[in-house]
ROLUM-713140 format. One line per field, with one value per atom (N, C-alpha, C): residue number from 1; atom name; x, y, z. Coordinates in steps of 0.1 Angstrom, whole numbers, plus 5000, padded with zeros to 4 digits. Layout:
BEGIN
pos: (NUM | ...)
site: (CA | ...)
xx: (X | ...)
yy: (Y | ...)
zz: (Z | ...)
***
This chain:
BEGIN
pos: (1 | 1 | 1 | 2 | 2 | 2 | 3 | 3 | 3 | 4 | 4 | 4 | 5 | 5 | 5 | 6 | 6 | 6 | 7 | 7 | 7 | 8 | 8 | 8 | 9 | 9 | 9 | 10 | 10 | 10 | 11 | 11 | 11 | 12 | 12 | 12 | 13 | 13 | 13 | 14 | 14 | 14 | 15 | 15 | 15 | 16 | 16 | 16 | 17 | 17 | 17 | 18 | 18 | 18 | 19 | 19 | 19 | 20 | 20 | 20 | 21 | 21 | 21 | 22 | 22 | 22 | 23 | 23 | 23 | 24 | 24 | 24 | 25 | 25 | 25 | 26 | 26 | 26 | 27 | 27 | 27 | 28 | 28 | 28 | 29 | 29 | 29 | 30 | 30 | 30 | 31 | 31 | 31 | 32 | 32 | 32 | 33 | 33 | 33 | 34 | 34 | 34 | 35 | 35 | 35 | 36 | 36 | 36 | 37 | 37 | 37 | 38 | 38 | 38 | 39 | 39 | 39 | 40 | 40 | 40 | 41 | 41 | 41 | 42 | 42 | 42 | 43 | 43 | 43 | 44 | 44 | 44 | 45 | 45 | 45 | 46 | 46 | 46 | 47 | 47 | 47 | 48 | 48 | 48 | 49 | 49 | 49 | 50 | 50 | 50 | 51 | 51 | 51 | 52 | 52 | 52 | 53 | 53 | 53 | 54 | 54 | 54 | 55 | 55 | 55 | 56 | 56 | 56 | 57 | 57 | 57 | 58 | 58 | 58 | 59 | 59 | 59 | 60 | 60 | 60 | 61 | 61 | 61 | 62 | 62 | 62 | 63 | 63 | 63 | 64 | 64 | 64 | 65 | 65 | 65 | 66 | 66 | 66 | 67 | 67 | 67 | 68 | 68 | 68 | 69 | 69 | 69 | 70 | 70 | 70 | 71 | 71 | 71 | 72 | 72 | 72 | 73 | 73 | 73 | 74 | 74 | 74 | 75 | 75 | 75 | 76 | 76 | 76 | 77 | 77 | 77)
site: (N | CA | C | N | CA | C | N | CA | C | N | CA | C | N | CA | C | N | CA | C | N | CA | C | N | CA | C | N | CA | C | N | CA | C | N | CA | C | N | CA | C | N | CA | C | N | CA | C | N | CA | C | N | CA | C | N | CA | C | N | CA | C | N | CA | C | N | CA | C | N | CA | C | N | CA | C | N | CA | C | N | CA | C | N | CA | C | N | CA | C | N | CA | C | N | CA | C | N | CA | C | N | CA | C | N | CA | C | N | CA | C | N | CA | C | N | CA | C | N | CA | C | N | CA | C | N | CA | C | N | CA | C | N | CA | C | N | CA | C | N | CA | C | N | CA | C | N | CA | C | N | CA | C | N | CA | C | N | CA | C | N | CA | C | N | CA | C | N | CA | C | N | CA | C | N | CA | C | N | CA | C | N | CA | C | N | CA | C | N | CA | C | N | CA | C | N | CA | C | N | CA | C | N | CA | C | N | CA | C | N | CA | C | N | CA | C | N | CA | C | N | CA | C | N | CA | C | N | CA | C | N | CA | C | N | CA | C | N | CA | C | N | CA | C | N | CA | C | N | CA | C | N | CA | C | N | CA | C | N | CA | C | N | CA | C | N | CA | C)
xx: (5008 | 5000 | 5009 | 5015 | 5023 | 5014 | 5015 | 5008 | 5017 | 5016 | 5024 | 5016 | 5021 | 5014 | 5023 | 5018 | 5027 | 5023 | 5033 | 5030 | 5039 | 5033 | 5041 | 5052 | 5062 | 5073 | 5068 | 5058 | 5052 | 5045 | 5038 | 5032 | 5042 | 5052 | 5063 | 5069 | 5072 | 5078 | 5069 | 5056 | 5047 | 5046 | 5047 | 5047 | 5060 | 5071 | 5084 | 5084 | 5078 | 5077 | 5069 | 5057 | 5049 | 5056 | 5063 | 5070 | 5081 | 5088 | 5098 | 5092 | 5081 | 5073 | 5069 | 5064 | 5059 | 5071 | 5082 | 5094 | 5098 | 5099 | 5103 | 5093 | 5080 | 5070 | 5071 | 5074 | 5075 | 5088 | 5099 | 5111 | 5108 | 5100 | 5097 | 5089 | 5079 | 5070 | 5078 | 5087 | 5096 | 5104 | 5110 | 5119 | 5111 | 5098 | 5090 | 5086 | 5083 | 5078 | 5090 | 5102 | 5113 | 5122 | 5120 | 5129 | 5126 | 5137 | 5136 | 5137 | 5128 | 5129 | 5140 | 5149 | 5160 | 5154 | 5162 | 5159 | 5155 | 5144 | 5139 | 5150 | 5153 | 5162 | 5177 | 5180 | 5194 | 5198 | 5211 | 5217 | 5211 | 5209 | 5203 | 5189 | 5182 | 5168 | 5167 | 5176 | 5176 | 5180 | 5189 | 5193 | 5182 | 5174 | 5163 | 5152 | 5149 | 5139 | 5142 | 5155 | 5159 | 5158 | 5162 | 5161 | 5146 | 5137 | 5123 | 5117 | 5121 | 5117 | 5121 | 5134 | 5139 | 5132 | 5128 | 5120 | 5106 | 5100 | 5087 | 5088 | 5099 | 5100 | 5102 | 5110 | 5112 | 5098 | 5089 | 5076 | 5067 | 5072 | 5063 | 5054 | 5057 | 5048 | 5054 | 5055 | 5060 | 5054 | 5056 | 5050 | 5062 | 5062 | 5072 | 5067 | 5075 | 5071 | 5081 | 5076 | 5085 | 5092 | 5086 | 5092 | 5088 | 5095 | 5091 | 5077 | 5074 | 5061 | 5050 | 5052 | 5042 | 5041 | 5052 | 5051 | 5043 | 5046 | 5038 | 5024 | 5020 | 5006 | 5000 | 5007 | 5001 | 4999 | 5009 | 5008 | 4996 | 4994 | 4983 | 4969 | 4969 | 4956 | 4948)
yy: (4988 | 5000 | 5012 | 5015 | 5027 | 5038 | 5050 | 5061 | 5073 | 5081 | 5092 | 5105 | 5114 | 5127 | 5138 | 5147 | 5158 | 5170 | 5177 | 5189 | 5200 | 5211 | 5223 | 5227 | 5233 | 5238 | 5249 | 5257 | 5267 | 5261 | 5250 | 5243 | 5237 | 5231 | 5225 | 5236 | 5247 | 5259 | 5263 | 5264 | 5268 | 5258 | 5245 | 5234 | 5235 | 5237 | 5238 | 5251 | 5262 | 5274 | 5271 | 5264 | 5261 | 5252 | 5242 | 5233 | 5240 | 5250 | 5258 | 5266 | 5272 | 5280 | 5271 | 5259 | 5250 | 5245 | 5242 | 5238 | 5249 | 5261 | 5272 | 5273 | 5272 | 5273 | 5262 | 5250 | 5238 | 5240 | 5245 | 5248 | 5258 | 5269 | 5279 | 5273 | 5264 | 5258 | 5249 | 5241 | 5232 | 5240 | 5251 | 5259 | 5264 | 5269 | 5274 | 5263 | 5251 | 5240 | 5235 | 5235 | 5228 | 5238 | 5251 | 5261 | 5261 | 5261 | 5262 | 5276 | 5280 | 5293 | 5294 | 5304 | 5305 | 5307 | 5304 | 5305 | 5320 | 5322 | 5336 | 5344 | 5356 | 5365 | 5362 | 5351 | 5348 | 5358 | 5358 | 5366 | 5362 | 5349 | 5344 | 5349 | 5349 | 5354 | 5368 | 5377 | 5391 | 5393 | 5386 | 5388 | 5385 | 5374 | 5370 | 5381 | 5386 | 5396 | 5409 | 5413 | 5425 | 5423 | 5412 | 5409 | 5409 | 5403 | 5403 | 5417 | 5425 | 5439 | 5447 | 5445 | 5452 | 5448 | 5436 | 5431 | 5437 | 5438 | 5445 | 5459 | 5466 | 5480 | 5482 | 5473 | 5473 | 5472 | 5465 | 5463 | 5474 | 5484 | 5496 | 5494 | 5483 | 5480 | 5486 | 5499 | 5506 | 5519 | 5524 | 5537 | 5546 | 5558 | 5568 | 5578 | 5582 | 5592 | 5603 | 5615 | 5627 | 5628 | 5622 | 5623 | 5611 | 5610 | 5599 | 5602 | 5614 | 5618 | 5613 | 5615 | 5611 | 5596 | 5589 | 5574 | 5570 | 5577 | 5574 | 5577 | 5588 | 5591 | 5580 | 5575 | 5565 | 5552 | 5548 | 5536 | 5537 | 5549 | 5551 | 5552 | 5554 | 5556 | 5542)
zz: (5000 | 5000 | 5000 | 4990 | 4989 | 4983 | 4989 | 4984 | 4983 | 4973 | 4971 | 4972 | 4980 | 4981 | 4976 | 4968 | 4963 | 4971 | 4977 | 4985 | 4979 | 4978 | 4972 | 4981 | 4976 | 4984 | 4994 | 4990 | 4998 | 5011 | 5009 | 5020 | 5029 | 5024 | 5032 | 5040 | 5034 | 5042 | 5053 | 5051 | 5061 | 5072 | 5069 | 5079 | 5088 | 5081 | 5088 | 5097 | 5093 | 5101 | 5114 | 5112 | 5123 | 5133 | 5128 | 5136 | 5144 | 5138 | 5144 | 5156 | 5153 | 5163 | 5175 | 5171 | 5182 | 5190 | 5184 | 5191 | 5201 | 5197 | 5206 | 5217 | 5215 | 5225 | 5235 | 5230 | 5239 | 5248 | 5242 | 5250 | 5261 | 5258 | 5268 | 5279 | 5275 | 5285 | 5294 | 5288 | 5296 | 5306 | 5301 | 5310 | 5322 | 5319 | 5330 | 5340 | 5335 | 5343 | 5352 | 5347 | 5354 | 5360 | 5359 | 5365 | 5380 | 5387 | 5402 | 5406 | 5415 | 5421 | 5431 | 5430 | 5440 | 5454 | 5463 | 5477 | 5480 | 5486 | 5488 | 5496 | 5491 | 5498 | 5495 | 5488 | 5484 | 5473 | 5471 | 5460 | 5446 | 5444 | 5432 | 5430 | 5441 | 5441 | 5438 | 5444 | 5441 | 5426 | 5421 | 5407 | 5398 | 5401 | 5393 | 5394 | 5406 | 5407 | 5400 | 5401 | 5394 | 5379 | 5374 | 5359 | 5355 | 5363 | 5360 | 5360 | 5370 | 5370 | 5358 | 5354 | 5343 | 5330 | 5329 | 5317 | 5317 | 5329 | 5330 | 5326 | 5330 | 5327 | 5312 | 5306 | 5291 | 5284 | 5290 | 5284 | 5286 | 5294 | 5297 | 5309 | 5317 | 5328 | 5341 | 5342 | 5354 | 5356 | 5368 | 5371 | 5375 | 5370 | 5374 | 5383 | 5393 | 5403 | 5402 | 5404 | 5404 | 5418 | 5428 | 5441 | 5450 | 5461 | 5470 | 5476 | 5478 | 5483 | 5473 | 5461 | 5451 | 5451 | 5453 | 5454 | 5466 | 5478 | 5490 | 5489 | 5482 | 5480 | 5471 | 5461 | 5452 | 5460 | 5469 | 5477 | 5486 | 5492 | 5501 | 5495 | 5482 | 5475 | 5473)
***
């Protein structure tokens, strides 16, 4: 029972791109599932927290204050 299927190069390219994307996503999921959280308060924990905060700021997820008083007002609101 041999069957031959002809697939266009464009379709093969699309399939390979999808597989590449899926492979990257699976790697990211595995990294999240198996990454161990550093011990709270350790140097490694602080490094991770600072890196995470910097990434959040790069994404525009931060609040700027003109002064410490403005920050305190925001915290108390």
